[in-house]
N, C-alpha and C positions, 0 to 999 in steps of 0.2 A: 442204524445211527448215521446221521449226516456227518460229513467230513468238515473239519474246521478249515479256514483259509490257510493256516500254517501247514496243515497236512496236505492240502491241495498243492501248495507251492512246492513242498518237498517231493511229492509224487511226480509232479510235472518236471521238476529238476532231474529226478532220477531217470524218468523216461527219456528225456533229452540226452542225458549222459549215456545211457545204456542202449537206447533204441535209435533215436534220430541220428546221432553221430555215425552209427554204423549203417543204418538203413538208407541214408542218402546215397551211399556208394554201392551197397550190396543189391539194391533194387534195380541197378542198371549195369549191364554186362560191360560196356565200354568204360564207364566211370570206375567200376570196380577194378578193372585192369590198370587204369591210371593210378588209382589209390595204392595198389600193391607195389608199384615201383616209384612212388612219389619221392621227391628229394626235399629234405627239410633245410630251410635257410635260417641262418642265425640273425640276419638283419641287414642293414645297409639301405641307402636311399633307393637303390634299384637292385634287381636280380641280375648278377653278372654270370654269363655262361661261357666258359672258355671254349674256344674253337681251335682246331689244329688242321691246317691245310698244307699238305706236303706231298711231294713225290720225289723220285730219285734225281730228277733233272734240276731240282732247286737247291739241293744241299751240296756240301763240299766233299762228300764221300765219293770214292771212286775205286776201281781196280787199280793196282799199282805193281810195279816191279821193284826188285831189290835195288836200293839206293835212291829211289825217287824221293823228292822232297814232298812231304805231306802238308796239306793246307791246315792252318790253325784258325782260319776265318770262321767265325760263328755264324749260325743261321737260326733266325728266330721266326718260326712260322705260326706262332701262337698269338691269337688275338681273342677278343671276347665280344659277344653281343650283349646288349643292355635291354632289360625288360622292366616295365613298370609293375609294381605290385597292384593287382586288381583286388578290390574289396567286395565281398559278398556276404550278405546276412539274411537270416530268415527269422521272423518273429512267431512266437506262439502266444497269442493273447486270449485270455479267458475272462469274460465278464462275470462279475460276482453274482449277478442276477441269474445267469445260466447255471451257476453252481447251485443256487437256491432252488431253481426249477427242477433240476435233476436230483430229486430227493433220494437220500440213501447212498450208501457207500458205492454200490455197484453202478448206480446211475452216474455219479460223479466220475468214477473211474472210466466209464465208457466215453464220457464227454472229453476227458483229458486225452485218452488214447486217440480219439478221432481227430482232435486238434493237432496232436503230434504227428499222426500219419499224414495229415494234410500238409503240414510244414515240410515233412520229409520228401514227399513227392514234388512239392514246389521247388525246393532247393535243388533236388536232383535234376529236374528239368532245366532249371536256370543254369546250372553248372555245365551240363552236357551241351546246351545250346551255345554257351560261350566257348566250349572246347572245339566246336566245329565251325565257329564263326570266323569272320575276317577282322574282328575287333572293332568294327564300326557300328553305326546305328541302323543298318539296313539288312543285316543277316543275323542268324542266331537269336539272341534275346533282344535284338533291336535296341541295343544300349551301348553307347560309346565307352562306357566304363567296364564292359565285359572283357573276358579273356581274349588274348590275341591268338585265335584258334587256327585250325587246320586250313580254313578257307584262305587265310593269309599266308600260312607256311608253305602250302603247295602252290607255288606260283613261279612263273619264269621271269617276272618283271618287278614284283613288289619289293620295296625296301622292307627288311625285317630285322628287328633287334638293333636298329641303327646302322645296319650294313646294307649298302646298295648292291644290286647285282653287278653293276659296272665295276665295283671295287673288289669283288670276289666272284670269279666266273663260275665257281662250283656252288655258289649260294643260291641255288634254284631247286625247285621240285620238278618232278616229271609230270607233264600235263598233256593229256590227249583230249582234244576237243574237236568239234565239227562245225566251228564258226557259228554256233548258236542254233544249228539245225539238228533236231533229234534224230538219232539213228538206232537201229537194233543193236543191243549188246551181243557181242560174239565172244567166243572163247579166245580167238586171236587177239582181240582188244585187251582182254584180261591178262593173257600171257605176256603180251608186249609191255604193258604197264608194269607188271611185276618184274620182268627181266630188265627193263631199262632202269629200274630203281634199285637193282641188286648188284652188289659187288661182294662176291664170296669172301668170307673172313673179315669183312669190314663193316658192312651194313646192308640191310634189306628189309622190306616190309615184313611185319610179324602178324598183322591182322588187317582185315578190310571191313569197312562199315558202309552201310547204305540203308535207304528206306526200304520198307517191306515190298514196295512195288518193284524196285530194282532187284531185290533179293529173289523175288519170284522169277524174274527173267533169268537171273544168273543160275538159279537151281535148275531151270529147264534146259540149260545148256549141257549139263553134265550127265554122263551115263552112270549106271549103277556101280560100275567098277571104279570110276573116278571119284564118286561122291561118297564121303564118309561123314556121318554125323557125330560130333563130339559133344558130350554132355558133362564131362567130369568137372570142368571149370565153371559150369553154369548150374550144377545140380541143386535143386531146391530153390532156385532163384526166379522161377517163372520164365526161364528162357529156353527150356528144353525143346530141342528140335529146331531152334533158330540159329544154330551154328553149323556151318559146313566147312570141312577141311579140304582145301584145294591148294596145290603147290606148297603143301606143308604148313599153311597158315589158316587161321580161323577167319571165316567170312561171317559177319554178324549183322543182325538187324538193328538199326539205330534210326528211329523214326523222327528224330530231331535234325537229321541231316538235310542239306539242301536237296531239292528235288532234282531228278534226272542225273544224279551224280554218285560215283563210288570213290571213296578215299581208301588208299592203302597206306598204312601207318607203320613206321619203324619205331616200336615202343622202346627200343634201347636208346634212341636219340630224340624221342618226343615224350616228355614227362611232365607231370604235375609238380610244380615247385611251390612249397607252402612255407610260410613263416612259422618257425618252430613254436612261438608263443601265441600264435593266433590260428591254430589248426583245429577248427571246430570249437573255438572258445565260447563259453557260455556266460551269459549275463542275466541276472534275475532282478526284477523290480516287483516287489510284492504289492505296492500300492502306487498306481499311477497318479501323478499330481492332479490332473484334471479329469480323470475318468475313474469310474467305480469298477476297476478291473486290475488284474495282475498280468505281468508280462515276462516272458522268457525270450531271450534272443540268442542266436548262435551265429558266430562270425568265422570267416576264413579269409586270410590274406594270402594271395599267391597269383600264379599264372601258369598256363601251359606253355612249355618252351621246347623248341627244337634246337638241339645243338648241331644237327646236320639236317639240311633240307632235302638233299639229293636222294635220300633213301626213302622218301615219301612220294606217292604217286596219286594221281586222280584221273578218272575218266569222266568227262563231261558229256552233256547232250545225249543221254541215254533215254530211249523211248520207254516210258513206263506203261 
């Protein structure tokens, strides 16, 4: 028996609710990690991210002796970076003639499933490209409306979140480049990038991402004793064997990365911030006004935001 259009709409809606909203994230190891630690925002014109920059030389605290006068002067080292909401959507359109051609219940179900899978992969790729981009039109998804991603975060000069490097000396990432000339990846380069971005007890990279060409070079550096494959967090997701643990962090393949580059990311200070009411929100249009088709769309409002830049690192100019 053929499915009615009402049934097709209901099935499509359920598949988007149950499969697409989860599959967008679970089909990509890096995006899944961002989803697990996402921050929900209640609203506002922009996303505000509190920052705290302080050391013992800047406050009024001190060692003191009996009888010393103690300072009551306040010290405010808290500011905030400001970030725009970035809007992303993905449509699932099904022409009614295609439903008619796929006669029978199983044929229609296969059609709907293939459309949802297509949308899932497309939205996943779009979001990952944004997360590794510089927020401009020439990297990542090549769209000026995309996330302000890691290519912008991990910089020693770029203004980020409305704060210039000149206004906050620690507002920089760790960058190792070779003036545009590619060179062989070495264990010393990897260790130096990690060490320079780490402050024990405060912050440090928790994972590294790179294209498979760079991953192959990295894997070749390590001996059997140093290299450990971790599959627990990637089990069943198609990423088995593409995660190596080194320096206590996961090194992952992410093929949407810029070429010749490795990013080391502090996931405690780099997170996906999502508007609470527009977190994979669904919209259904059963009959398009000018088309003989039905449409489902899914929306997300948010951005990827680093509350600290200095615990993230990058190695540029790696020979692939």
